[in-house]
C-alpha positions in Angstrom: 100.5 133.0 52.8 101.9 130.7 50.1 101.7 131.8 46.5 102.2 129.7 43.3 104.5 130.9 40.7 104.2 127.9 38.3 100.9 126.5 36.6 99.6 123.4 38.3 97.0 121.2 36.7 94.9 120.8 39.8 93.9 124.4 39.9 91.0 126.0 38.1 91.4 128.7 35.6 90.6 132.3 35.2 87.8 132.8 32.7 86.9 136.0 31.0 83.6 137.7 31.5 81.3 136.9 28.5 78.7 139.5 28.0 78.3 140.6 31.6 79.8 142.7 34.3 81.4 141.7 37.7 79.0 140.6 40.3 81.0 140.7 43.7 77.6 141.0 45.4 76.4 143.9 43.5 76.3 145.3 40.0 78.3 148.4 40.9 79.3 149.6 37.3 78.0 149.4 33.9 78.7 145.8 32.4 81.6 146.0 30.0 81.3 144.7 26.4 82.3 141.2 25.7 85.5 142.4 24.1 86.8 143.3 27.7 88.4 140.1 28.9 88.0 140.8 32.5 89.3 137.8 34.5 86.6 136.1 36.5 86.2 132.8 38.4 83.7 130.3 37.1 83.3 129.1 40.7 83.1 132.4 42.4 82.3 132.3 46.1 79.8 135.1 45.6 77.8 132.6 43.6 77.6 130.3 46.7 80.5 128.0 46.7 83.7 127.8 48.6 86.7 129.9 47.7 88.8 128.2 45.0 92.5 127.4 45.1 95.1 129.8 44.0 95.7 130.1 40.3 98.8 131.4 38.5 99.0 132.0 34.8 101.8 130.4 32.7 105.0 132.3 32.8 105.7 134.0 29.7 109.2 134.6 28.0 111.6 136.7 30.1 109.8 136.2 33.3 112.6 134.3 34.9 114.3 137.5 35.9 111.0 138.5 37.8 110.9 135.3 39.6 112.7 135.0 42.9 114.4 132.0 43.9 112.8 132.4 47.2 109.4 131.8 45.5 110.4 128.3 44.1 109.4 126.7 47.1 106.0 128.1 47.6 103.2 125.6 48.2 99.7 126.1 46.7 97.1 127.3 49.0 93.9 125.4 49.2 91.6 128.2 49.8 88.5 125.9 49.6 89.9 123.9 52.5 91.2 126.9 54.5 88.2 129.1 54.3 85.4 127.6 52.4 83.3 126.7 55.5 83.6 130.3 56.7 82.4 132.1 53.6 79.3 134.1 53.9 79.5 136.5 51.1 75.8 136.7 49.8 74.4 140.0 50.4 71.3 142.0 49.4 71.4 143.8 45.9 73.2 147.1 45.7 71.1 150.0 44.8 71.4 153.6 43.5 71.3 155.5 46.8 69.1 158.7 46.5 71.8 160.4 48.4 74.2 160.1 45.5 71.7 161.9 43.1 73.2 164.9 41.6 76.7 163.9 42.6 79.7 162.5 40.4 78.9 159.1 42.1 75.3 158.9 40.8 76.2 156.0 38.6 77.7 153.9 41.5 75.4 151.2 43.1 76.0 150.6 46.8 74.8 148.3 49.7 72.0 150.0 51.5 73.1 149.1 54.8 76.4 150.9 54.9 76.6 153.7 57.4 77.7 157.1 55.8 80.0 159.1 57.9 80.6 162.1 55.9 77.3 163.3 54.6 76.3 163.2 51.0 79.6 163.2 49.1 82.3 161.7 49.0 81.6 158.3 50.3 83.1 157.4 53.5 81.3 154.6 55.3 81.5 151.4 57.4 79.2 148.6 57.7 77.0 148.1 61.0 79.4 146.3 63.5 76.9 143.4 64.0 76.6 142.8 60.3 80.4 143.1 59.9 80.8 140.3 62.6 77.9 138.2 61.3 79.9 137.6 58.0 83.0 136.5 60.0 86.6 136.2 58.6 86.0 137.3 54.9 83.9 140.4 54.5 81.6 140.6 51.5 83.1 143.3 49.0 79.8 145.2 49.0 80.2 145.7 52.8 83.9 146.5 53.0 84.4 150.0 54.5 85.1 152.6 52.1 87.4 155.7 52.3 87.1 158.1 49.4 88.6 161.5 48.9 86.5 162.4 46.0 84.3 161.0 43.1 84.8 157.5 42.1 86.6 157.3 38.6 85.0 155.3 35.8 87.3 152.5 35.1 87.4 150.6 31.8 89.3 147.3 31.9 90.0 147.4 28.1 91.6 150.9 28.0 93.0 151.1 31.6 96.8 151.0 31.8 99.5 151.3 34.6 102.5 153.4 33.7 105.8 152.4 35.3 108.3 155.1 34.9 111.2 156.9 36.7 114.3 155.2 37.6 113.7 152.0 35.6 115.5 150.7 32.6 112.4 149.6 30.7 109.5 152.0 31.4 106.4 150.3 30.6 102.5 150.9 30.0 101.0 147.8 31.4 97.4 147.0 30.3 95.0 145.1 32.5 95.2 142.0 30.4 99.1 142.1 30.6 98.9 142.6 34.5 96.5 139.7 34.8 98.0 137.4 32.2 101.9 138.1 32.1 102.7 137.9 35.8 102.4 135.2 38.3 99.4 135.7 40.5 99.4 136.0 44.2 96.2 135.7 46.3 95.8 136.0 49.9 93.4 137.4 52.6 94.4 140.8 54.0 92.7 143.0 56.6 92.4 146.6 55.5 92.0 149.1 58.5 91.7 152.9 58.1 94.2 154.5 60.5 91.4 156.4 62.0 89.3 153.3 63.1 87.4 154.3 66.3 88.2 157.9 65.9 84.8 158.9 67.2 85.9 158.0 70.6 88.7 160.5 70.6 86.5 163.2 69.1 84.3 162.8 72.1 87.2 163.9 74.3 88.5 166.6 72.0 87.7 167.4 68.4 90.3 166.5 65.7 90.5 167.4 62.1 89.1 163.8 61.2 85.5 162.6 60.9 83.9 160.1 63.1 85.0 156.5 62.2 83.2 153.9 64.5 84.7 150.6 65.3 83.9 149.0 61.8 86.5 150.9 59.8 88.0 147.5 59.2 87.3 144.6 56.6 89.0 141.5 55.3 89.0 140.4 51.6 91.0 137.8 49.8 92.9 140.0 47.2 94.4 138.8 44.0 96.9 140.5 41.9 100.6 140.8 40.4 103.4 141.3 42.9 104.8 144.7 42.9 108.2 143.3 43.1 107.7 141.4 39.8 106.6 144.3 38.1 109.4 146.4 39.2 111.9 143.7 38.3 110.2 143.3 34.7 110.7 146.9 34.1 114.4 147.0 35.3 114.4 149.0 38.6 117.8 150.7 39.0 120.0 150.0 41.7 120.1 152.1 45.0 123.4 153.8 44.0 121.6 154.9 40.9 119.0 156.7 43.4 116.1 154.3 43.1 115.3 154.5 46.8 111.3 155.0 46.8 108.4 153.7 44.9 105.6 156.2 44.4 102.0 155.4 43.6 99.4 157.9 42.0 95.8 157.3 41.5 93.3 158.7 38.9 91.1 160.8 41.0 90.9 164.6 40.6 91.0 165.9 44.1 91.1 169.3 45.6 94.0 168.9 48.0 97.1 171.2 47.4 95.1 173.3 45.0 94.4 170.2 43.0 96.0 166.9 42.7 95.8 163.2 42.4 95.9 160.9 45.5 99.6 159.7 45.9 101.8 158.2 48.3 105.0 156.1 48.5 106.9 153.2 50.2 110.6 152.6 50.3 112.4 150.5 47.7 113.1 148.1 50.7 109.4 147.5 51.3 108.5 147.4 47.5 111.1 144.7 46.9 110.7 142.6 50.0 109.0 139.3 49.0 107.8 138.6 52.6 105.6 141.7 52.5 103.2 140.3 49.7 102.7 143.9 48.1 100.5 143.6 45.1 98.7 145.4 42.3 95.3 143.8 43.0 92.7 143.3 40.5 90.3 140.9 42.2 88.5 141.0 45.5 86.8 137.8 46.9 87.0 136.0 43.4 85.6 139.0 41.4 86.9 142.2 39.7 87.1 145.0 42.2 84.0 147.2 42.9 84.3 150.9 41.8 84.5 152.1 45.4 87.4 149.7 45.9 89.7 150.8 42.9 88.4 149.0 39.9 90.2 148.1 37.8 93.4 147.9 39.9 94.7 149.1 43.4 97.7 148.7 45.5 97.4 146.3 48.5 100.2 146.6 51.2 99.4 143.9 54.0 99.9 145.0 57.5 99.9 148.6 56.5 97.3 151.5 57.0 94.7 151.8 54.3 96.0 155.2 53.3 99.0 153.8 51.7 97.0 151.4 49.3 96.2 153.7 46.3 93.0 152.9 44.6 92.4 153.3 40.6 96.1 153.1 40.2 97.6 154.9 37.1 101.3 155.5 37.7 104.1 153.9 39.5 107.2 156.1 39.7 110.6 155.0 41.0 112.3 158.0 42.6 115.3 159.1 44.9 112.9 160.9 47.4 109.5 160.0 48.9 106.3 161.1 47.3 105.7 164.8 47.3 102.0 164.4 47.0 99.9 166.5 49.2 97.9 163.7 50.6 101.3 161.9 51.6 102.1 164.6 53.7 98.9 166.2 55.0 97.2 162.8 55.9 98.0 159.7 58.0 100.3 161.3 60.5 100.5 161.0 64.3 101.7 164.1 65.5 102.6 165.0 69.2 99.5 165.7 71.6 100.4 169.5 71.9 100.4 170.0 68.1 97.1 171.5 66.8 96.3 172.4 63.3 97.7 175.9 63.5 100.9 174.8 65.0 101.2 172.0 62.4 101.2 174.4 59.6 103.2 177.2 61.2 105.9 174.8 62.0 105.8 172.3 59.2 105.1 169.3 61.5 103.6 167.5 58.4 107.0 167.2 56.8 108.7 165.6 59.7 109.4 162.0 58.7 109.5 160.6 62.0 105.6 161.2 62.3 104.4 159.3 59.3 102.4 156.3 59.6 102.9 153.1 57.7 102.2 150.0 59.8 99.1 149.4 61.8 99.2 149.3 65.6 97.6 146.8 67.7 93.9 147.3 68.1 90.9 145.3 69.5 87.2 145.9 69.9 84.2 144.6 71.8 81.5 143.4 69.5 79.2 141.5 72.1 77.8 142.9 74.2 76.4 145.2 71.3 75.5 148.9 71.6 72.3 149.0 73.7 72.0 145.4 73.9 69.6 144.3 76.6 70.1 141.3 78.8 67.1 140.6 81.0 68.2 139.6 84.6 66.0 137.0 86.2 66.5 133.8 88.1 67.5 131.8 84.9 69.8 134.2 83.2 71.8 134.7 86.4 72.6 131.1 86.5 74.0 131.1 82.9 77.3 132.4 81.4 77.5 135.2 79.0 80.0 134.9 76.1 81.7 138.4 75.3 83.3 138.6 71.7 85.3 140.9 69.5 88.0 141.3 67.1 91.6 142.2 67.2 94.4 143.0 64.8 98.1 144.2 64.5 100.3 145.6 61.9 103.6 144.7 60.0 102.8 140.9 59.9 102.8 140.4 63.8 100.4 137.9 65.2 98.0 138.9 67.8 99.0 136.5 70.8 96.7 137.6 73.7 93.4 139.3 74.3 92.3 140.1 77.8 89.2 141.5 79.4 88.6 143.3 82.6 85.3 143.7 84.5 86.9 145.6 87.5 88.7 148.6 86.1 92.0 146.6 85.3 92.6 145.0 88.8 92.1 141.6 87.1 92.1 140.4 83.7 90.5 137.5 82.0 92.5 135.7 79.2 90.3 135.1 76.0 90.2 132.4 73.6 91.6 133.3 70.1 90.4 132.3 66.7 93.1 132.7 64.0 91.4 131.6 60.7 94.4 132.8 58.6 97.4 130.6 57.9 100.6 132.9 57.9 102.7 133.3 54.8 106.0 131.4 54.5 107.8 134.2 56.3 105.6 133.7 59.3 103.7 136.9 58.8 100.0 137.5 59.7 98.0 139.9 57.5 94.5 139.4 59.0 92.4 140.1 62.1 91.5 137.4 64.5 88.5 137.0 66.9 88.4 136.6 70.5 85.8 135.3 73.0 85.6 134.7 76.8 82.8 133.6 79.0 81.9 135.6 82.1 79.3 135.1 84.9 76.1 137.2 84.4 76.4 138.2 88.0 79.8 139.6 87.5 78.8 141.4 84.4 75.9 142.9 86.5 78.4 144.3 89.1 80.8 145.8 86.4 80.6 149.5 85.9 82.6 149.0 82.7 84.3 146.6 80.6 87.5 146.9 78.8 89.6 144.8 76.4 93.2 144.9 75.5 95.3 143.0 72.9 98.8 142.0 72.7 101.0 141.0 69.7 104.2 138.9 69.3 106.3 141.8 69.9 104.4 142.3 73.3 103.0 145.6 72.0 99.6 146.2 73.9 97.1 148.9 74.0 97.5 151.9 76.7 94.8 152.3 79.1 94.2 156.0 78.6 93.5 157.8 75.4 96.6 159.6 73.8 95.2 162.5 71.6 96.7 163.6 68.3 95.4 166.1 65.7 94.4 163.5 63.2 93.7 160.7 65.7 95.5 158.0 63.8 96.1 154.6 65.1 93.3 154.8 68.0 94.5 152.0 70.3 93.5 152.8 73.9 91.3 150.3 75.6 87.8 150.1 74.2 85.2 150.2 76.9 81.6 148.8 77.3 79.6 150.6 79.9 77.0 148.6 82.0 76.0 151.4 84.3 72.8 152.6 82.8 70.8 153.3 79.5 71.3 157.0 80.1 75.0 156.8 79.5 74.3 156.0 75.9 73.3 159.5 75.1 76.4 161.0 76.6 78.7 158.5 75.2 76.9 157.4 71.8 80.0 155.7 70.6 80.2 153.2 73.7 79.3 149.7 73.5 76.4 149.2 75.9 74.7 146.4 77.7 71.6 147.3 79.6 71.3 145.0 82.6 67.6 144.9 83.8 65.0 143.0 85.7 62.5 141.1 83.8 
């Protein structure tokens, strides 16, 4: 996704909020005073117009060191032309959910349609799958899935700062105004997915230590922020021989893990400094300041990576010789061998084996049409028509999804689906977003199918295995999603399965 590093007159400009808070589809936190110059688009898509083109602020003195020669040939991205016709970002007003009363999140307003997955608190939720698909390529921010480990911190744009420390020559404490004003902005669509997306399917086979994510633990937004690479260059990151091998991130939450800690994780120096990876410190989502649940005022975005590496409410960036020693860096987001249960993982320190860490997403696909418990009447008219199956697919590491196939006969034969890739790749050829697939089948063939399965392939010819591979945390759930068409009774035994009921009438 091309990013501008020089100001161009044809672009719009960021405007400060004057006397009001962020909208982003919901009033999710108290409106800041006029003295807080939160960047905001005058032509925000949330207010009913197409997404505007990328904007970059004028470069300040000393920024040349932070600018890569590689960036000089970037072309401006015309977001209105690319995605304007596909934006459906209007949603119902957010509300104070009664389930948040008496919790630390009682001040946060949220979309009432979100499906809560972990009870009252903290919030972990996904949108209804049909609703997610209705909005298409770009997900409205209030409907974006949420993974929280604790209470949402109250962010204040005017006083928030990100400390950059460790193995850097010029440690800094960057305010939000400095991040949004003094660094060239990058803005691009990125699909975020929890590594546990579709975990409920594995919990039906054998219980894991994770809660029941359905098939909607995935969303796509247009994120805007300062490149992590530029920030590290400005602060004078030391060379590898000086021990600057990892970049650690730390959030603002007060969490119980490890006897009390912040949420933290890390990436390698190579990742952090790689311009092709588009890693950013994001302060805007779909043209508006971040919502509280999504990290207001600033979070890390690492395209092509699992959501667990993208620290929200970012407070500190520390350059270190070793990877993060944070409790959540080690005790979360791992794919352990199938024989390792919780007791063995603790007894033999499997959590600390580096080969089992998850970073990049795996190939995955989901059937969204037919939907769960969908009823397709069977009569002389409908049996003469085709039926269009639909769904989504994504991969990680910037790999393009190149093929999606559906089988109606247990894998004996496969139908190749049509793919819709709304995204334009970045100049390095990387794809950061989901795509959509569809295929028309005969209703009579659908009637005769006991189950339906889908599989996706990416440009490295990675594909989904036929059978489930269980692991303790059930991360990177990628085996073939199924849709049963045998009977309504199956829905009570497999409540996670996508159902189509074929009946006379």
